[in-house]
C-alpha positions, 0 to 999 in steps of 0.5 A, spaced: 688 411 722 688 410 714 692 416 711 693 419 704 700 419 703 701 425 699 697 429 704 702 426 710 708 428 706 705 435 705 704 436 713 711 433 715 714 438 710 710 444 712 711 442 719 719 442 718 719 448 714 715 452 720 721 449 724 726 453 719 728 447 715 729 449 707 723 447 703 727 442 699 730 439 705 723 439 708 721 435 702 726 430 702 725 429 709 718 428 708 719 423 703 724 419 707 719 419 713 713 417 709 716 412 705 718 408 711 711 408 713 708 406 706 713 400 706 711 397 712 718 400 716 713 403 721 719 403 726 723 409 722 717 413 720 712 418 723 713 414 730 719 419 730 716 425 727 715 428 734 722 427 736 725 430 730 721 436 730 723 438 737 730 437 736 729 441 730 725 446 733 729 447 739 736 448 735 739 441 737 739 440 730 741 446 726 736 447 720 741 451 716 747 447 716 750 445 710 754 438 709 761 439 707 767 435 704 773 436 708 778 431 705 777 428 698 780 423 693 777 421 686 773 415 689 773 417 697 771 423 701 770 425 708 764 429 709 762 433 716 755 433 716 755 440 721 750 437 725 745 438 719 738 433 719 740 426 718 737 426 711 740 432 709 747 429 710 745 422 708 742 425 701 749 430 700 753 424 701 750 419 697 749 424 691 756 425 692 758 418 691 753 417 685 756 423 682 764 421 683 762 414 681 760 416 674 767 419 673 771 414 677 767 407 677 766 407 685 766 412 690 765 411 698 764 417 703 765 417 711 760 422 714 761 425 721 757 430 725 751 426 723 744 425 726 739 420 725 737 419 718 731 414 718 731 408 714 738 406 711 735 403 704 732 410 702 739 412 701 742 405 698 736 406 693 738 413 690 744 409 687 740 403 685 735 408 681 742 410 677 743 403 675 749 403 681 749 398 687 748 403 693 751 401 700 749 405 706 751 404 713 750 408 720 752 407 727 747 409 733 747 410 740 749 403 744 743 398 744 747 391 743 752 388 748 758 384 745 757 377 744 758 374 751 757 381 754 751 384 758 753 391 757 750 395 751 756 397 747 754 398 740 748 401 736 743 397 732 748 399 726 744 398 720 746 395 713 743 397 707 745 394 700 741 396 693 742 392 687 738 394 680 735 389 676 732 389 669 725 387 670 724 388 678 724 393 683 731 393 686 734 388 690 734 392 697 737 388 703 736 393 709 737 390 716 739 392 723 745 388 726 740 387 732 735 381 731 730 387 730 731 395 729 730 398 736 725 403 733 720 396 733 721 396 741 720 403 742 713 403 737 711 397 741 712 401 748 708 407 745 702 402 742 702 398 749 704 392 745 708 386 748 715 384 744 717 377 742 722 374 748 727 373 743 728 381 741 731 384 748 734 383 755 732 387 761 737 390 766 739 383 769 740 380 762 734 376 762 729 376 756 723 380 756 717 381 753 716 388 756 718 393 751 719 398 757 724 394 760 728 392 754 735 395 756 739 391 751 738 389 744 739 382 742 744 381 736 742 378 729 746 371 728 750 371 735 757 372 734 757 373 727 752 379 728 756 382 733 762 382 728 758 385 722 756 390 727 763 392 729 765 392 722 760 397 721 762 401 727 769 402 725 767 404 718 762 409 721 766 412 727 773 410 726 774 412 719 770 419 719 772 421 726 765 421 728 763 418 735 762 411 737 756 408 739 758 408 746 759 416 746 754 418 741 748 422 743 741 419 744 736 421 739 731 421 744 735 426 749 732 433 748 737 436 753 741 439 747 746 434 746 748 433 739 748 426 736 755 426 732 753 420 728 757 416 723 755 414 716 759 410 711 756 410 704 758 407 697 756 407 690 759 402 685 758 404 677 756 397 674 756 400 667 763 403 668 766 396 668 761 391 665 755 391 661 749 394 665 743 390 661 747 384 662 748 385 669 741 387 671 738 381 667 743 376 671 740 379 677 733 378 675 735 371 673 738 370 680 732 372 684 727 368 679 731 362 681 730 363 688 723 364 688 722 358 683 726 354 688 722 348 692 718 351 697 718 348 704 712 345 707 706 351 708 710 356 704 706 359 699 711 364 696 719 365 697 721 373 698 727 376 697 730 382 700 725 388 699 720 385 695 715 385 701 716 392 702 715 394 695 708 391 695 706 394 701 709 401 698 704 400 692 698 398 696 699 404 701 699 409 695 693 406 692 689 405 699 692 409 704 698 409 709 696 405 716 698 409 722 697 407 729 692 411 734 698 412 738 702 415 733 696 419 730 696 422 737 703 425 737 702 427 730 696 432 732 700 434 738 706 436 733 700 440 729 698 444 735 706 445 737 707 448 730 700 451 728 700 446 721 693 443 720 693 436 720 688 434 715 691 427 712 685 422 712 685 418 706 
């Protein structure tokens, strides 16, 4: 179904307000969720709405919680999310990093007491819009085995880096440290689609194309991906005091278990140490050199990180957001549960 992006955002915001989330937090949540769908990151969009809503409605996540700084230096803070919505803690953390980076040149934040915050690039982009380099990481419930192992011990632990440029949208690397995000497997299962056999392993450690049998996600880049994922785990859990991937609560567990995820954010104020225009023009030149380099056979265009998603977002705004039938059915269920009308057709 093709949906109007603005109508979708209003529906999502109204639903979350009905569950007790304050108005501004509801709007920020809706913005991050629908932006994921608009950018083609459907694994982190409205496919998760039913779960987010139930966790909030049932009090598993505290709608009124306010994150707080519990330890602070000029360029480094530890934040307790206090079991607030992930977007609330994530926005607070990145806004804190940006504010302090304007004064000191850089700031990093470790966050504990977090909940799933959507797609990591949303927060990294906040810094890029201020002319800064933004970094956003999170741990997640265990889904990936260590390189050489067979038991899931690490989450898909995403990494996002956003870098401003002069005449382009920011460079935005946003990736899971598994071969693909776990949410893509969940969405395939919901839609009744098979998955590529190199995405995940079954309980016996064999490749599977059945998303319902996927127990272990395959790390990207073998031992290198494992190393990056473990580094993110350390930054997100050991640093802030959050739970590890092996002990955090599962997003889809509606029994009352808190997640206590850990985040690691950063903002680097480029203009504080060098000429921002020079830097942004240098980034432009680098990107142009990549795109204009010789292409392999059968390749029409070379894309850099975030470029395809930026184009999809513009198309979605103009032509509507494509939401799968399975997700539309869930959104209608949410409409019935919340009493908020679902009127989002384009």
